[in-house]
C-alpha positions as protocol buffer text, in pm:
chain_id: "A"
residue {
  index: 1
  type: MET
  ca { x: 1566 y: 977 z: -863 }
}
residue {
  index: 2
  type: SER
  ca { x: 1234 y: 868 z: -867 }
}
residue {
  index: 3
  type: GLU
  ca { x: 997 y: 744 z: -526 }
}
residue {
  index: 4
  type: TYR
  ca { x: 730 y: 532 z: -516 }
}
residue {
  index: 5
  type: ILE
  ca { x: 556 y: 343 z: -245 }
}
residue {
  index: 6
  type: SER
  ca { x: 593 y: -1 z: -189 }
}
residue {
  index: 7
  type: ASN
  ca { x: 388 y: -220 z: 76 }
}
residue {
  index: 8
  type: GLU
  ca { x: 344 y: -548 z: 268 }
}
residue {
  index: 9
  type: VAL
  ca { x: -7 y: -562 z: 237 }
}
residue {
  index: 10
  type: SER
  ca { x: 15 y: -903 z: 27 }
}
residue {
  index: 11
  type: THR
  ca { x: 241 y: -1109 z: 268 }
}
residue {
  index: 12
  type: LEU
  ca { x: 25 y: -952 z: 549 }
}
residue {
  index: 13
  type: ARG
  ca { x: -308 y: -1046 z: 432 }
}
residue {
  index: 14
  type: MET
  ca { x: -128 y: -1398 z: 336 }
}
residue {
  index: 15
  type: ASN
  ca { x: 28 y: -1424 z: 658 }
}
residue {
  index: 16
  type: LYS
  ca { x: -290 y: -1388 z: 824 }
}
residue {
  index: 17
  type: GLY
  ca { x: -515 y: -1632 z: 584 }
}
residue {
  index: 18
  type: ILE
  ca { x: -782 y: -1377 z: 473 }
}
residue {
  index: 19
  type: THR
  ca { x: -883 y: -1337 z: 83 }
}
residue {
  index: 20
  type: GLN
  ca { x: -858 y: -971 z: -81 }
}
residue {
  index: 21
  type: GLU
  ca { x: -1219 y: -966 z: -56 }
}
residue {
  index: 22
  type: GLU
  ca { x: -1269 y: -1031 z: 295 }
}
residue {
  index: 23
  type: LEU
  ca { x: -971 y: -768 z: 341 }
}
residue {
  index: 24
  type: ALA
  ca { x: -1178 y: -501 z: 131 }
}
residue {
  index: 25
  type: GLU
  ca { x: -1488 y: -576 z: 330 }
}
residue {
  index: 26
  type: LYS
  ca { x: -1291 y: -535 z: 681 }
}
residue {
  index: 27
  type: VAL
  ca { x: -1157 y: -174 z: 573 }
}
residue {
  index: 28
  type: GLY
  ca { x: -1450 y: -93 z: 323 }
}
residue {
  index: 29
  type: VAL
  ca { x: -1331 y: -62 z: 0 }
}
residue {
  index: 30
  type: SER
  ca { x: -1345 y: -321 z: -330 }
}
residue {
  index: 31
  type: ARG
  ca { x: -1197 y: -574 z: -402 }
}
residue {
  index: 32
  type: GLN
  ca { x: -1024 y: -435 z: -692 }
}
residue {
  index: 33
  type: THR
  ca { x: -878 y: -153 z: -503 }
}
residue {
  index: 34
  type: ILE
  ca { x: -711 y: -430 z: -242 }
}
residue {
  index: 35
  type: ILE
  ca { x: -583 y: -568 z: -570 }
}
residue {
  index: 36
  type: ALA
  ca { x: -445 y: -220 z: -729 }
}
residue {
  index: 37
  type: ILE
  ca { x: -285 y: -132 z: -368 }
}
residue {
  index: 38
  type: GLU
  ca { x: -88 y: -494 z: -371 }
}
residue {
  index: 39
  type: LYS
  ca { x: 4 y: -488 z: -755 }
}
residue {
  index: 40
  type: GLY
  ca { x: 109 y: -124 z: -651 }
}
residue {
  index: 41
  type: ASN
  ca { x: -98 y: 47 z: -845 }
}
residue {
  index: 42
  type: TYR
  ca { x: -246 y: 247 z: -617 }
}
residue {
  index: 43
  type: THR
  ca { x: -140 y: 459 z: -304 }
}
residue {
  index: 44
  type: PRO
  ca { x: -413 y: 439 z: -64 }
}
residue {
  index: 45
  type: SER
  ca { x: -566 y: 787 z: 115 }
}
residue {
  index: 46
  type: VAL
  ca { x: -466 y: 833 z: 438 }
}
residue {
  index: 47
  type: THR
  ca { x: -757 y: 747 z: 522 }
}
residue {
  index: 48
  type: LEU
  ca { x: -751 y: 391 z: 424 }
}
residue {
  index: 49
  type: ALA
  ca { x: -374 y: 356 z: 509 }
}
residue {
  index: 50
  type: LEU
  ca { x: -496 y: 423 z: 845 }
}
residue {
  index: 51
  type: LYS
  ca { x: -767 y: 166 z: 834 }
}
residue {
  index: 52
  type: ILE
  ca { x: -550 y: -67 z: 660 }
}
residue {
  index: 53
  type: ALA
  ca { x: -268 y: -42 z: 956 }
}
residue {
  index: 54
  type: LYS
  ca { x: -517 y: -99 z: 1274 }
}
residue {
  index: 55
  type: PHE
  ca { x: -637 y: -409 z: 1082 }
}
residue {
  index: 56
  type: PHE
  ca { x: -331 y: -558 z: 1077 }
}
residue {
  index: 57
  type: LYS
  ca { x: -253 y: -402 z: 1401 }
}
residue {
  index: 58
  type: LYS
  ca { x: 117 y: -259 z: 1275 }
}
residue {
  index: 59
  type: SER
  ca { x: 191 y: 101 z: 1185 }
}
residue {
  index: 60
  type: VAL
  ca { x: 125 y: 246 z: 854 }
}
residue {
  index: 61
  type: GLU
  ca { x: 551 y: 247 z: 808 }
}
residue {
  index: 62
  type: TYR
  ca { x: 549 y: -25 z: 889 }
}
residue {
  index: 63
  type: ILE
  ca { x: 298 y: -129 z: 601 }
}
residue {
  index: 64
  type: PHE
  ca { x: 378 y: 119 z: 348 }
}
residue {
  index: 65
  type: GLN
  ca { x: 740 y: 250 z: 290 }
}
residue {
  index: 66
  type: ILE
  ca { x: 853 y: 499 z: 56 }
}
residue {
  index: 67
  type: LYS
  ca { x: 1163 y: 366 z: -174 }
}
residue {
  index: 68
  type: TYR
  ca { x: 1342 y: 567 z: -427 }
}
residue {
  index: 69
  type: ASP
  ca { x: 1471 y: 396 z: -829 }
}
residue {
  index: 70
  type: PRO
  ca { x: 1770 y: 641 z: -896 }
}
residue {
  index: 71
  type: SER
  ca { x: 1777 y: 454 z: -1244 }
}
residue {
  index: 72
  type: ILE
  ca { x: 1477 y: 716 z: -1313 }
}
residue {
  index: 73
  type: LYS
  ca { x: 1536 y: 1035 z: -1350 }
}
residue {
  index: 74
  type: THR
  ca { x: 1272 y: 1306 z: -1304 }
}
residue {
  index: 75
  type: ARG
  ca { x: 1247 y: 1656 z: -1343 }
}
residue {
  index: 76
  type: GLY
  ca { x: 1233 y: 1858 z: -1023 }
}
residue {
  index: 77
  type: HIS
  ca { x: 1216 y: 2176 z: -894 }
}
residue {
  index: 78
  type: GLY
  ca { x: 1540 y: 2360 z: -1044 }
}
residue {
  index: 79
  type: GLU
  ca { x: 1632 y: 2149 z: -1304 }
}
């Protein structure tokens, strides 16, 4: 079973009516970083996740969740 991080950044950003560029400026990263986070191609550092959570006034756990995909098999300890 494989785990991955899903997030609500795109939804929260659109609900707030701001661009990827504006969010990037507010949290101190590039627009490309915001794009990668929204697409699920990049998992932010704890520091960046906290900055995003503070900006949206939401908990980190609300914005970022660990999901599991049982269709993807990975080799773990003892397998």
